[in-house]
TIFITOR-645441 format. One record per residue: x, y, z of N, C-alpha, C in turn. Coordinates in pm, whole numbers, plus 50000, padded with zeros to 5 digits. Atoms other than C-alpha are relative to their C-alpha. Last residue first. Layout:
// residues N
XYZXYZXYZ;...
***
This chain:
// residues 748
499164989450055467236526788848500134998849849;500764987649996464256505088942500815011749945;501045000450102466096473788830499215012949994;499344998450131469186482789033498965000249889;499594986050010467036487889343500655002849865;501214992150022465376453989288500345014849981;500445002450139468766437089249498775008449968;499034993750089470086452889572499594998549854;500194985549992466926444089764500935007249903;501254996950070467146407989643499745015049999;499755001250143470826405589749498765003849919;499154988850039470056418790097500274999949850;500814987849995467156394590133500825012049953;500885000450118469346365590020499145012549994;499194996050115471966375690280499185000049871;499724985749989469356374790556500815004949880;501254992950034468116340690444500215015150003;500175000850145471686327490446498755007649956;499034990950061472206340090801499865000049848;500444986349970468986323490914500955010249937;501124996750089469926290990737499525014350022;499444998650135473306290290915498905003949901;499254987450003471666296991252500575002549860;500974989150002469116269291192500705013649990;500564999650136471846244791105499045011749987;498934995550088473626253491430499515001149855;499774985649981470436251391634501055005249903;501164992950056469516217391491500215015150009;499895001050146473016204491561498865007649933;498984990550045472876217791918500164999749849;500564986549988469576199991979501005010349949;501034998750104471026167491849499425014049999;499304997650126474106172592068499025001549884;499814985650016471886175892376500685003349867;501284994550043470776139892336500125015049975;500175003650140474426129492353498685005349944;499124991550080474866149092675499874996949851;500604986650005471836132392828500845009349912;501165000950091473246098292735499345013749984;499465001350136476576106992897498884999649897;499554986650038474716119193207500604999949859;501214992550037472906085593219500375014249957;500485004750131476256067593215498785007749952;499044995650101477666088993498499544995949860;500244985750026474506084193702500965005449894;501344998150058474726046693668499785014549963;500015003550143478516045093713498645002149934;499054992150078478306065394041500024996149852;500594987350042475136050594182500935007749907;500545000850137476506015294181499485013349950;498924998450097478786021894483499494999749855;499794985550018475696027394697501105002749898;500804995550116474995990894636500155015049976;499295003550124477925982594868499235004649875;498744992550004476456001095164500734997549868;500324985950028472995988195093501285008249985;500404999350142474355952795071499695014449961;498795001650081476215956695402499685001349850;499194987849989473155970995573501254999249913;500704989150070470985942795443500835012750003;499885002550146473545916395545499345011349922;498624997350041473845930895897500174998549849;499764985549993470105932495946501395003549950;500814993250104469605897095821500275014849997;499395002450130472495883496031499265007649890;498774992250005471195900096348500684998449863;500384986050015467695886396278501245008949989;500514998150138469085851596218499645014649976;498864999750092471155853296542499575002349854;499204988149975468195862696756501155001249901;500734988050044465905837396597500865012450017;500004999650147468455809096632499325012749949;498654996250043469045817196999500085001149848;499804986049964465325816597064501365004949953;500804991950095464895784396872500235014850026;499335000550130467795768497070499255008649896;498834991449990466295780297398500765000249867;500484986050001462925765697301501175009650006;500454996550134464535732797205499575014649992;498814998350085466435731197531499605004249859;499414987249964463235737197723501235002849913;500854989550057461585709397537500565013950029;499764998950144464465685797614499175011249938;501324997450061464365691397985500195002949851;501025007449928467365675598167498635001149933;499625014150009469965686197911498954991250068;500455005050129468135718897876500354985449981;501455001649992468575724398245499444994749869;500255011549914472235717198206498514997450009;499645012050075472465740497903499704987450081;501055002550101470515767298079500294987449922;501245003749928472775763998383498904996649901;499855013849950475855762598167498734995550069;499365001449867474795793897975500014985350046;501055004149907473995791897603500684997250136;499525002849863476205810997359498794996850090;500795011149947475285808596989500504995950140;499665001449855476615842896900499164989350064;500815010349934476695844696516500484998750146;500944993749907478135878196407499144989850073;499304991449906481275864696250499065006350101;499505008349890479365836196097500715008450105;501105005849923477375860695888500504992350121;500744989349934480295881895772498934994150092;499124995249891482445851695702499295010750080;499985010749899479565836795505500825004450120;501264999649924479005869895324499974989450110;500034987949916482625872695225498755000450084;499005001749892482755837095097499975011950095;500525008649893479495841494905500974998650117;499065011249985480805871294704499554991350118;500775012149970477695892794649500904987750006;500594999249866479555925894683499224987550036;498984997749899481885918494394499394999550141;499265012549983479265902994173501055001350111;500905009849939477015933094228500754986950028;500124996449858479865957294158499144989750073;498695002349937480655939693834499965002950148;499895014549978476975938393747501324996750066;500865003649887476745975993798500134985250032;499404994549878479725982793574499194995950123;498815008049968478375959393309500665004750128;500465012549940474975976393320501184991350040;500554996949867476576010293263499594987250072;498864996049916478685996592977499545002950142;499285012449968475715978292828501185003150092;500775007049899473676010292853500694987150042;499994992549875476336029692672499294992450110;498675000449941476896003192408500065007050134;499765013749953473185998192340501364999150069;500765002749877472546035292325500344986250057;500075014649997475346041892080499314995950130;500475005249871474676078692018499874984849990;498994999049894476756094891745499584993950132;498604998950037473806101191511500905001250122;499265010449927470486089191650501515001249979;500304998649857468576120691555500844990150082;500065013449941470266120091216499825001350150;499345000249869469396153991074499824986150060;499765013849959468516148990708500804999650130;498725000649931467046183290661500194985950054;499995008049879464266179390408501415000250058;498854996849915463386204190139499914991850127;499835011549910461116194789851501285002250079;498615004149985460216228189703500034988350096;499725011150090456976242489575501484996250006;499444995150124456136263389879500444987949918;501044998250100453866256890172500555006349872;499614989150089456426242390410499025001049885;501004989349997454596221190666500385011749912;501155001850089456386188690585499025011449995;499565000750139459866195090720498815000449906;499494986850036458426207291048500635000249862;501074989949997456276176391079500505013449951;500865002350116459016152690969498905010549991;499224996150118461436167791220499174998349873;499964985350005458816165691493500725004849875;501344995850042458266128991411499915015249991;500125002850144462006123191429498645004349947;499174990250070462196140691767499914998049849;500714987349995459236120291895500795010749925;501185001050087460876088191779499255013249996;499575000250140464216097791928498805000049905;499484986650033462686107692261500395000749852;501184991250003460636075692271500425014249965;500685002750127463756056192182498785009049983;499184994250107465626072992468499334998149864;500054985449984462866065692718500755006849885;501334995550045462496030292585499875015250011;500045001250146466246024592618498675005049944;499224988950055466196038192971499964999749848;500704987649967463366014693065500725012049941;501184998850086464895985292882499295013350022;499524997850138468275990593051498815002149905;499514986250003466575994193389500495003549859;501204991650004464665962093327500385014749992;500565001250136467945945393240498745008449986;499114992350089469465959093564499484999549856;500334985949981466425946793754500895009049912;501324997650062466905912193605499635014750011;499764999550146470625913993694498695002249925;499364987250032469725923094052500225001449850;501034989549992467255894094067500585013849966;500965001550110469835869193943498985011349999;499294996850126472525882394177499044999249881;499834985450011470105882894471500665003849868;501314993950024469035846894408500125015049982;500435003350136472595834494371498685006849965;499124993150096473765852694683499544997549856;500374985849999470745841294883500835007749898;501244998850078471425805194779499545014649993;499675002850140475015808094897498765001649911;499374988050056473815824895216500394997949854;501014989650027471365796695286500605012449938;500815004250115474075769795251498965010749962;499164999850120476505787895479499164996649874;499754986050034473765794795734500835001049872;501234994750063472575758695732500225014449955;500135006250133476135747195795498775005349925;498974994450089476615772096078499894994249859;500344986050029473295763096236501015006149902;501084999850102474005725896209499685014249957;499435004750127477315729796388498975000549888;499084989950051475805751196662500574995949865;500794988350046472835727696708500915010649938;500495003450134475125697596726499225011749938;498835000650087476945713897013499604996849857;499544986550034473685724097171501214999949909;499444992949887472195689297159500555013449952;498544999650002469865677696881500495007550121;499475001549864466255668196951501534999050000;499425013749996465115662396589500704997250133;501045009849969462805692496637500544985650001;500234999749854465895714396650498974989650039;498875006849937466775703696295499794999350152;500135014350031463305712696169501134992050067;501085005249917463525745596350499804985049975;499455001749864466885751796185498934994250093;499075011350001465395745595842500544997150141;500785012450016462415768095907500914987750004;500725002549874464635795796043499244986749991;499005004549902466945793895742499334996350132;499585013550038463975795395504501024994450100;501125009449977462455824795687500414985649968;500235001649856465735843795709498924989550027;498845007349944466595838395343499804997250148;500185014050041463105848795238501124991350056;501115005149918463515880595442499724985449965;499435002349865466935886095283498914994450092;499215012250004465255880894940500684997050135;500825011850027462505905995001500824987250009;500845003249884464665931895171499194987349977;499145003549886467285930794895499174995850121;499485013550022464735929794609500834995550121;501125009349984462905960094749500494985649986;500355000549857466155979294796498904989850025;498905006949931467375970894442499664998250149;500195014250029463925980894310501114991650063;501145005149921464156014294487499814985149977;499575000549860467616020894344498894994450088;499045010949987466436011893994500454998550146;500745012650006463346033794028500944988150017;500695001749871465486062794142499254986850003;498955003149901467716058293836499374997550137;499605013950024464646056293605501084995850099;501005008449934463306088393761500354985349982;499754999049855466506105993663499044991150077;498775007649975466016092793306500375000450149;500355014150007462386104993303501234991250027;500745003349878463446139293424499654985250003;499055000049889466046140993150499324996050131;499235012550010463406130792895501024999050113;500875010949954461076158793007500764986850001;500214997849858463866184192972499154988850060;498785004249932464806169692631499865001650151;500045014749995461216172892510501214994650075;501075003749907461206209792599499944984850018;499544996249866464566214692431498974995950105;499005009849958463376194992127500505003050141;500695012449964460226215992102500994989550050;500684997749872462276247892112499294987450048;498974999049897464566234991836499375001750138;499515013749980461606224391620501034999850114;501035006749922460056258891662500424985750034;499984993049872463316274191544498964993650094;498975006449919463406246991280500265007550131;500405013549961460066257491139501034993850093;501034998749897461026294091144499564986250050;499344994949880464236286290957499005001450115;499255011149942462326264690709500675004450130;500935009649944459796292090651500734988450067;500634994249881462496318290612499054990050065;499045000349889464546296590378499375005150129;499795013949963461526290890155500954998650117;501205004449929460586327490163500144985650045;499964993949867464146336890073498814995450083;498985007149924464096312389785500065005250143;500525013449972460806326189661500984991950083;501064998749900462146361489699499414986550036;499364998849868465336352489519498965000850110;499375013049975463286340189223500695000150136;501035009349954461146371389254500554986150028;500154997849855464236393189229498974990350058;498785005449941464896377788888499965001550152;500135014650006461266384188800501234993350060;500935004049893461636419988926499804984849999;499284999649873464726424888712499104995450113;499075011249998462826412988405500814999650130;500735012649989459926436288480500964988250011;500565000849865462096466688549499304986550021;498915002149904464136460788236499454998050141;499425013250026461076456488018501094996850102;500885010049939459346486088183500554985949978;499834999249854462276508588102499174989450070;498655004949970462256496887742500285000150150;499965014649986458456500487726501394994850035;498815002049916458366537687791500234985250026;499074988649991454856538387642501124997050100;498815002950081453316503887586501045011150010;499275011749949450856507587874501304997549925;499684999649857449736542987796500904988350040;499664986549952449136553087435500425000650146;499034993050085449206519387259500485012950065;498805007950027447576497187521501075008549932;499255001049875445156523687645501294992249979;499324987149983444106530787285500845000050127;498895000150096443346493687237500785013150008;498955008549948441266494787557501214999649907;499334992749891439286524587437501144991850057;499224989450064438486506687110500775007950105;498735006050041437436476387316500895010149930;498874994849922434786496587499501354994049960;499295011349941432006474787344501165004050089;500785005449888429676504387282500784989150075;499934990549889432336521287071499264994750123;498655000549944432696490586850500125009350121;499925012549925428916488586796501374998750068;500794997949879428886525186695500034987550088;499244991149913431716518886450499265002450132;498965007249926430016488386298500735008950101;498674998950060426926508886208501014992150082;499964991750120423126507386254501385001149935;499254987949964423316493686611500285009249880;500524994049878420566467386566500685013350032;501364995150026421336459286202499455007350122;499854987950083425026456886285498635006149971;499424989149920424296432886572500095013049919;500964995849898421926410686371500525011950080;501134993450067424166409386063499005005350103;499544986750041427196401486282498855007849936;500034991149885425376372786451500395014349961;501404998049962424666355786117499885009850115;500614992050106428226360785994498545003150033;499594986149986429676348886327499305009049897;500844993649900427626316986310500345014850016;499995006549869429336306985987499105007750096;500845011949999429396314085611500084992350133;500275007650122432276338485618499234987350031;500675012649968432986366185861499644992749871;500355005750130435536393785813499424986250027;499565012850056435456407886163499574998049856;498834998650085435296444086270500314987749916;500024987150070431906448786438501125001349898;500995000450109431666411786521500005013049920;499515008950105434916413686719499044999849881;498934992850068433686443786913500564991749886;500584990150091430426425686991501075007849923;500745006650109432446395887126499325009949906;499195003150118435046415487324499164994749884;500745011650052432866432787581500594996549865;500225000250145434876456987793499144987949965;501305005250044435686467488150499925000349848;500434993650124439266471188279498704993449955;500825008250089440186462388640499525008349882;501454998449984443046479188824499284991049899;500464986550033446786480788876498505001550024;501355000550057448326450289048499475014249981;499885003150143452086454389090498614998849934;500044987950082451406472189417500114997149851;499334987849956450536439889597499895011349900;498934996650094449716406989425500725012950036;499115011350025447606389489692501175003549908;499575006249875445856419389847501054989349975;498974991149942445736438289518500554994050130;498795000850083443936408989354501125008650059;499385013249983441436406189638501304999049922;499485000949862440666443389646500744986850022;498824991349989440316445989269500664998650137;498955006250082437946415989266501295008050009;499465011049920435966430689555501124992949924;499214993549894435556462789357500644989350090;498704997050058434486440989064500895007750097;499235012450006431696426589277501395002449944;499565003149864430466461489360500864987350002;499004990149963430356470788991500544997450140;498745003950062428556438388908501125009650036;499535012149931425856446689160501344995449943;499434996449870425536482189025500564987950075;500964994249907425056471388664500685002550135;500285007749879427726466388402498975007150087;499725014350016428316476388039499584991950122;499015003949900426586509688067500194984949993;499134988449996424856521687749501124997750102;500604987349957423446486887711501025011349995;498914990249998424596456487512499405013850029;499335000349870422026430087610501095010550013;500844993149901419666438387320500685000750137;499834985550010422446429387076499175007750103;501234994550059422426393387204500145015249995;500295007850119425586373387274498755005049926;501204994850068427116396787531499814992149871;500485009150105429596382587780498685005049944;501455002049990431196411087968499524991449884;500565000950135434966406687958498524996450011;501315006549993436186418388297499395000749862;500944996050105439856425288238498714992250022;501145009050021442196424588536499165005649887;501334994050012445546441788512498974988749997;501095009550022448976430388629498695007749998;501344994350011452156450688606498994989049970;499914985849967455676441588721498635006549998;500244990350106455046404088731500125014550049;498754993350036456736380988981499785011249899;499374993449886453606369489166501255007849966;499864985650024451776362788841500725007450111;499544996450134451996324888811500385014749988;498795007550034451846314989179500565004649866;498924995649911449396342089283501314993249964;499644986350036447196335488981501185004750084;499275000550127447246298089042500465013949958;498675005449972446306302889407500844999349873;499234989749930443436325689305501414995150031;499554989850095442176300989046500875010450069;500984990650052442016272989303500615010149905;499474986549997444356243489351499005009549934;500024993250130442386211789413500495014350017;499875009350112442986186889695500155007149866;498805008149985443696208889997500234991149879;499955007049872441186234789885501264991550003;500115014550005440876260689612499934993950139;498915006849931440146297889608499774985049994;500345009849898437896313789348501264994050062;499675013950036438906344989164499724990650116;498615003849972437086376589277500264985649957;499815004649862433766383489102501474996850021;499764987949920432376398888785500154996750148;500844999349881432826366288592500325012750079;501364997450042434076364388235499035001250116;501035008149936437666367888339498635003849946;501314998550065440816379888168499014990550067;500815011249953443946384488382498585002249949;501434996749984446036408188173499294987250043;500965011050012449786403688223498595005350023;501304996049946452536428988159499054988249979;499674988649914456236421888105498735005950063;500844988050003455656386987961500515010750097;499624991450112458396361087902499305013650007;498614995649980458136344488242500435009749891;500024990349891454356343888201501405005250029;500564987450050454716327487860500005010650109;499054994050092457066300387991499505013749953;498874994849921454826293188288501015007149910;500474988349925451776289888061501145006350078;500194989150096453606266887819499545012950070;498674995250037454826245188106499905011749903;499504991849889451276242888239501385005549970;500784987649998450046230987898500515009350110;499624991550113452846205287863499275013349998;498714993549984452236193288224500395008449878;498985007250074448536185988186501305007850002;499005005649909446506201488465501104992549927;499415012750042444246225088271501074995350096;500585010849921442346252088463500544986449959;499185004049885444746279188342499404988450079;500754998349876443236282287995500754994050118;501045010149975445886283387724499265003150131;499625011549918447716316487668498874989850009;501265006749971447366341887384500334986950071;499945014649986450456363787393498644994650038;501105005349917450396399487260500094984850000;500615012750040453606415187134498904996350098;500605007549890455196449487142499324987649944;500225014150028457486470886933499384993250123;500095007649875457066508386972499684985449964;498665004749962458286526986665500034993150136;499244988049958454926544986642501384996250055;500814987950015453196511086626500785011750058;499034988950000455076478586566499225012749969;500474987250053453056447586649501175009950002;499094988549986453766410686718499465012249927;500404990550105451266382686782500795012950020;499384986849990452566352286979499565008749881;499864993850132450526320787033500455014450018;499974985449992451026299687347500235005549860;498694993850011450006263187309499865015150009;499055007849921447056242287420501405006049997;498704993450011444106263587307500974992950092;499994994450135441066241387254501345006849973;498715002650063441846220087563500075005649858;498894995749914439116233687789501354998049935;499305011749947436516231887513501235004650077;500445003249864434446263687484500674987950059;501415004050004434636267587106499494995850137;500365013549958437866286787100498504997549992;500974999749890438666318086900499544985850031;499295002849873441836314786693499054999350119;499565014049997439836311086369500724996550131;500625008049894437966343186443500464985650008;499674996749863438626362886124499314990550097;501024992649926438326346585784500475002450143;499564986149979441476336985594499015008150083;498675000149937441036299185618500515014050029;500185004549861437316303485549501335000250075;500544988549928438226323485238499794996650148;498894990749978440426294985121499545012450076;499145006049898437566270585174501195009150031;500714998449872435246293984981500824994250114;499744986349955437836295784701499335002550135;498584999049966437736257984671500335013950054;499805007749877433936257084682501445001250048;500614992349891433716285084424500174993050134;499104988849971436186267384196499465008250118;498835005649931434096235984223500995010950037;500455003849866430986256084134501164994350082;500124987749922432766272383842499574997050144;498644995049974433826238683711499975012650086;499435008949900430286225583749501425004350037;500634996649872428936255983563500564991450113;499414987349959431406250483281499465004150137;498615002649963430416214283262500675012750050;500055007349872426746224183266501414997050049;500314990449894427366250282994499984993450138;498864990849989429136225382769499775010050114;498915007549937426496199182836501215008950021;500295000949855423776224782763501104992450073;499874986749938425326233782426499774999350151;498614995650007425926197882320500205013450070;499195008049907422566185682441501445004950003;500354995849863420766214182267500864992750101;499444986649982422596207481938499735005250142;498555001349987421886170481970500665013650023;499725006149869418216177182036501494998950023;500244989649900418056200981739500314994850140;498914990450011419656175081513499875010950107;498815006249941417276148681639501185009549996;500215000949856414336171581569501244994250070;499864986349947415626180381225499865000050153;498574996750002416086143581149500265014050057;499375007949892412576136781262501495002850007;500324993249874411336165181039500644992750120;499234987549998413166150380740499755007750131;498605003349971411826116080814500865012550010;499925003749859408306129980835501434996750041;500154987749921408696147780499500134997050150;498774992450016410026116480335499965012750084;498965007349925407136096780478501335007449993;500204996949857404696123280354501074993250085;499624986049980406126120580000499895003850149;498544999350012405966082780008500495014250028;499445005849876402426084380135501525000549999;500174990149890401466108079857500624994850131;498984989550020402956084279600499915010550110;498705006049962400906056079746501135010249982;499915000449854397826077879732501344994250047;499834986249951398386085879367500185000050154;498634995850033398926049579279500285013950053;499095007249911395756039679460501445004349977;500064993249869393766066579277500984993650101;499274987450017394956051978948500025007950132;498575003450006393906017679070500845012549983;499585001749861390496031979165501494996550007;500014987149930389996045378816500544998750144;498904992150052391056012978651500105013350076;498765005849945388785992678876501205008249956;499914996149858385946016378792501284994650065;499604986149995386616012378415500145004750147;498594999050035386565974678447500485014450009;499245004349880383355976778637501485000849973;499944989249901381895997278350500834996150124;501005001949896382705969778091500205011050105;500994989650004384485981577782498994999150114;499724990049896387715962777810499045011450005;499464988050065387335944777474500225011350100;498955003850093387035910877636500625012349937;498765002349927385205925277936501164996949907;499624987049943382555939177704501314998850080;499314992550103382595906677503500385014050051;498765006650035381915886377816500775008149899;499004996049900379385911277948501354993949969;499724985850018377485906877623501085004450097;499054999150113377805869677638500395014349984;500624998850133376225869977986501105001449897;501474999349993376855862678360499315000949863;500605012950034380355849878323498475000749992;499425004550128381985883878309499354987049955;500704993050108379705896178588500504995249864;501365005850012380955869578828499225006449885;499885014250036384605878278771498624993749984;499795001050146383895915278768500104985549958;501284998450071382395914079118500174997949849;500815011849973385595899679272498665000749924;499365011150073387665926479102499194987350021;500334998750143385255953279218500584988449922;501435003150016385495941179582499595000649852;500215014349976389275939579572498544996249978;499445007250116389495973779410499774985150018;500914998450114387125988079668500504992149880;501195008149972389225973479954499015000749883;499645014050020392395986879806498804991150022;499885002150145390796020979780500324985549972;501365000350057389666019580145500044997249851;500615012649960393156009880260498594998849941;499365010350081394656038580066499394986450031;500604999250135392126062180223500584989249910;501405004349988393166050580575499324999949862;499985014549982396856052680487498594994650010;499685006350129396266087180348500014984950012;501144998150091394526098580668500244993049867;501105008849956397156083280899498815000949906;499605013750032399916099680701498894990450039;500175001550145398136133080713500324985749959;501455000550025397866130181094499724997649852;500475012849950401536121381120498504998449978;499615010150098402436150280902499494986450043;500834997850120400456173681128500294989449895;501365004249965402076159081443499065001249880;500015014749997405486161581288498614994850033;499945004550139404766197881201499974984749994;501304997150063403646204781559499974994949856;500955009749946406726187281706498625002049938;499755012750067408956207481478499004989550046;500384998450141407366239981598500184986849925;501474999750004407536229581965499515000749856;500445013849984411186220081925498484999249994;499725006750128411856254581790499534985650005;500894994450103410136270482091500184992949867;501365004349968411846247482349499015004749893;500165013650052415196252182188498594994850026;499984999950147414946289482243499744986149944;501214992950049413886286282610499924999749848;501165008649975416446259282692498725006549950;499955011250096419176279082528498784991350017;500344994550133418136309982723499974989049896;501464997650003418116290383055499565005149864;500655013150000421596276882990498495001549994;499825005750135422806311082899499314986649989;500864992550092421306324983221500084994549858;501365004649975422926297083427499005007249909;500105013450057426276304583269498594994550017;500084998250146425806340983347499844986749931;501344994750029425046331883710499815002049849;500935011249981428146309983726498575004449970;499845008550118430196338183584499054988250006;500624992850112428766360983852500104991849871;501445000849984429556334784118499275007349887;500405013750036433076331383990498494998550010;499865001150145433486368884001499584986249952;501144993050061432076369284354500064999549848;501195008349979434566342784464498785006449935;499895011250095437406362484312498794990950010;500294994550133436246393284500500074989049894;501434996850001436116373384825499585005649864;500745012450023439506358284751498505002649994;499695004650137441056392684717499194987549967;500664990950095439266405985025500244995349856;501455002149990440256375485234499285008649895;500255012350075443846378285110498504996750002;499824996850141443866414085228499744987849912;501184992350041442356402885559500115004449853;501185008750007444936375385607498795007649945;499815008650118447806398685519498814990749984;500254991750119446416424185765500194991849872;501454998450014446196397086035499675008349877;500535012750047449826387785978498505000849981;499605003350138450866423986002499414987149947;498925009749987448826432686318500364994649861;499395003550129446716462086219501224991150016;498624995049996445996475486569500814995649878;499974985649970442226472486532501415005849992;500634992450109442356438886356500175014950024;499195002250121444866422486589499445007949882;498854990949992443026438486880500914998349878;500514986550028439826420486775501145010250001;500334999650143441636387086757499505013849960;498744998950076443186393687099499725000849850;499464986649981439766400387254501275002049917;500924990750068438226369087106500535014350010;499735000550144441286348687209499105009549922;498644995050029441046359487573500245000749850;500004990550112437246355487592501365005649965;500084986549943436846339287936500035010649890;501304993950030435976306187768499835013650067;500605002750131438936288287928498635006749990;500615013050018440356304888238499444998649858;501305002149936442736333888243499464986249971;499975011549910445876349888103498624998350062;501415000749963446426374487820499764986450064;500645013250004450156381287806498555001050046;501204999749915451736414587716499264986749984;500925011450012455296414587580498865001450101;500854999049881457436445487511498864989849986;501414998150032459966434587248499195000050130;500164990650112463716438687288498555003349969;499414987049969464606422987624499745010449893;500034991850122462496391187625500475014050038;500114985449985463146364887891500065006949864;501304994950042462356328387818499905015250001;500435006350124465856313587825498735006449946;499104995050105467106337988088499594994549863;500334986050027464096330688303500845005549886;501305000450067464666293188270499555014349965;499735004450137468346298488351498714999349920;499394988850072467276318988653500314996249856;501024989650022464856291988774500575011649919;500975005050098467396263988727498965010749966;499345001050130470126284088902499014995449893;499824986450050467866293889189500604999749860;501334995350038466826257689226500065014249946;500365006750126470446246789218498625004449952;499214993850107471296272989480499664993849865;500614987150033468436261089698500755006649885;501255003550067469796225689680499255012749961;499665002950139473216240189756498784995649921;499864987150068471746255490070500364997949853;501334994650023470566220890172500065013549928;500675008850096473996205690125498615005449967;499544996050133475526235590298499364991449891;500634987150033473386228490605500395004549860;501445002550018474416191690608499285012949960;500175006950129478076200490551498534997549972;499854990050107477926225790832499804993649863;501214991850003476546199391068500075010249887;501115008350047479316174790984498725008149986;499805002250145482016201391017498844992049942;500354987550067480616211591356500134998549848;501454998249987480676175591479499545012549928;500685008650097484166169891340498495001850005;500945008649929485576199891527499184991949900;499325012549966488476213091322499084990150071;500265004649864486656240891142500734986750024;499085010949964488266254690827499804996050147;498834996049923485446275490690500804987750041;498985010550006482786272090420501235004950075;500305010149898479816293490518501024988650000;499814994249867481126324390336499744989950111;498595000849962481516303890018500235005350141;499725013449951477756299090001501444998750048;500715001849873477186336489974500314986450060;499174993349899479826339389704499374998350138;498825008449979477906313389503500925006050106;500445011449920474706333189553501174990650029;500204995349864476436364889431499574988650093;498684997349940477746347489122499865004150145;499385012949971474286333489050501375001750063;500665005649882472786368289083500634986650038;499544992349885475336382788841499404994350129;498685005049965474606354688594500575007350122;500155013749949470906363188596501354994250044;500414999749860471516400788568499934985950059;499065008449924473446395688245499624999250148;500305014050028470496408188036500934990550073;501185004949928470836441888209499724985149978;501015003350100474426446388081498784994250071;499684992450120476956464188303498974997649889;500465008550111475436451888626500165007949871;499594994950131477336466688922499594990149892;499305010250077475436458089238500295005449861;500455000850139474546487589463500844989749925;
***
């Protein structure tokens, strides 16, 4: 049992334990090879330690020890925000309550403004009605006066015409007789009296016109006054109405800002990009709900926010709008299931929420799901439990959208229209809420999941810390398994390489033998041809012996040079062959190392920098071996030694009788000389071959010794891999023990 006095210090305790673990691998070895290998293994273990440290510090930074945190996790458009918004209303989240109170206040203020606007409109209509009647009266009077004016003007015109006609008539009548003259003189003529009468009528009409004009002007003034009064009153009311309208627009915008549903996305994958925290305090139980971005995003800031929220959460709800197991990905694209396993693998409790998408009231039945959906959700539970283990609980059924509509303060948007339809269909908001099953879910949160939250907080945070060790342990285990396989492959490859090196030695020995026989045979043929040419010149036996010895000396020198060159070529070929075998082994070993480094399926770049070529100077070793062989070759191919050897076995003895007969018969002498030459050449060839074979046997020792050195160097690579593997295996075991101890402490 690990002594952890303060739960929040668990991260530092783990780091201390990991540091102690590394110290156990640091010893005072004297062997440089072992020290080098240990340093390489410790270097890799330190990389794991740094990863553990970074992960634990991240956990410590994001961990929550006082408030029970529940994260809502899933793909975009699964309904996470809709569900959280409804829970904020049902569970009276403080900020939501302030919004709703402000909504109610603003709504009442908006209605007051609208009532004032209506009153203003009524006053405006009343003024228009009253002014219309009075204006009608004035217009009628003006019309009457106008008619009277037209009549008087017409009569006035007629009177003027009569006066003009009478005046013209009186002028002619005055001159027509003396009587008319004296009547006009004394003003007694009837025409004069008519003119007077009409003139009086003219004066009366003119006065009437003046009176009517004054009356018309007065009515016009009254009309203008009425128009001005109407304009002034209507302008005042219109201004007031405009002010009220502007106030209503402003208040409407404020109401929109306080309306429910603003956190709900519109289906875009990047609508929610940050994590939003909503805190509650019910029955002295503090808890928070986290609204996470959709997990299908690939941008680093979004993924970082998701990871941070998951690290902070003690319970996670995987919200999905599909009644089916999460989809798996492929080599190119990470699937939903892989993301869930990666993000939620450290959680204490994980639930699935199937959020049934209901946009039409007719779709909300007594049972939320049908039989097919129920079977699919069983598969979902099975898949989640398979990948998350006992931390996965079960799937919860609900429909967030109808529940939201049943409780939401909606304002001049789609929600308001939908709410009216749903409420009308289900008769009451409460019945609609019950049908959605969200009320039951909120009760589950408060009465079950949140209960005993302090214990769950500790257990969850300890499990996440254990999860960091688990990931490290898994990484070490995979690497250790990989390098166990790598070690076995190297051993198998080494066995094959050893056989190839042994075969290279045999090939070298065979090629030496082939070269020896070939060149000695060439030497014999060339020497024979030369001697035959000399014999054909009809030389005597004494000359024959001298020529034979000279030809032999010359041929042996050439044989020595040819053999030396050919042997050195074969040695170079041997060097190339061995070098290619070693390079092939190195290349294959390096490829194996890359393969086994590259098959780790965890988010960690781990490469053991084992130098396959470390400590092995192939060129130097092969040069040393080749040098030893060349030295032996040069020693055994000393021309002076070979000449002495060859001449020592030459037996050019021809009997006196044969010599005498040859003296008499030149052809016979030539045949005897050829025969003697053949016999001696064959003896020399056999002797030289045997001597070379005997001396070449001395080359086996340095060759085999050098090859054994190379084999031993190849074995060192295998031993280094094994040693590193053993260290990693021990470290993995210690990590497991530490993880078990931390988990046990968390459960206590």
